[in-house]
N, C-alpha and C positions, 0 to 999 in steps of 0.2 A: 424666789430668788435667793439665792446664796448671800449670806453675811458673812464676810471676813473680818477679824478685830484680833488684835494683839493682848492678848491678855497674860498678867504677871502670875507665874505658877509658884516661883519660891524668893524667898530672898535668904542672902547669906551675907557674912562682911568677908570680901575677897583678901586673900591672905596675901595676895601679890600686889595688889594696887593700894591696898589698907582703906577702901571703899566698900560702902554698902552696894552690892551687885544684885540685880534681878533676874531670872531665868523669864525669858518672854516666850509663849507658843502662841505663831498665828493660827488660829481656829477657822473653818470654816463650818457653819452653822445652815442647815438645810430650811429653806424656808418653809415647806411643807415636809416634816419629818413622816417618815411611812412606818406604820405600828410595827413594823417587825425589823425594825431596827434598832440595834442595840445601845449603839455609841451616838449620843445625840450630836457630835460634833467629829470633824476629821482635822489633825494636827498637819498642818502644811507645811513648817518649817519651826524651825527652835533656835535664840539668841539670847547673848546675856547683854544687857545694859549698857556694860564697860566694854566690850568687846571690841570697839575700835580704839578707845582709849589703849587696851593692851596691845593692839598691831602695833599703833602707833610708837610704844615705847617698847617695843620688842618681846614681850613676856608671850609666851607661847601658850594655849590652852583649846580645849576642844571647843568650848564656845564662841570662841574667837575663829575659829577654822585653822589654827595652826599646829595643833598639836592634838591628835585624837587619843594621847597616853595618858592626859591631863586633866580630868573634870571634877572640878571643885564642887560642884553641885551632887555628884556620887554619893549614894549614904554609906 
């Protein structure tokens, strides 16, 4: 059976909202991993914990799905 969880990958202090924001990944883990599979999980989706607040405030951000050119989690 496959298990799906939201995992916090990293945290930043968001310059636009002034709050701490967490980058979350939705990961699917295989119930019985195959021995030749290199990756133990598959990333299904990514989102930011403050994405909804950014959308309501009019901030455009890649993780809020409104601006692919602005990515605050990029290194």
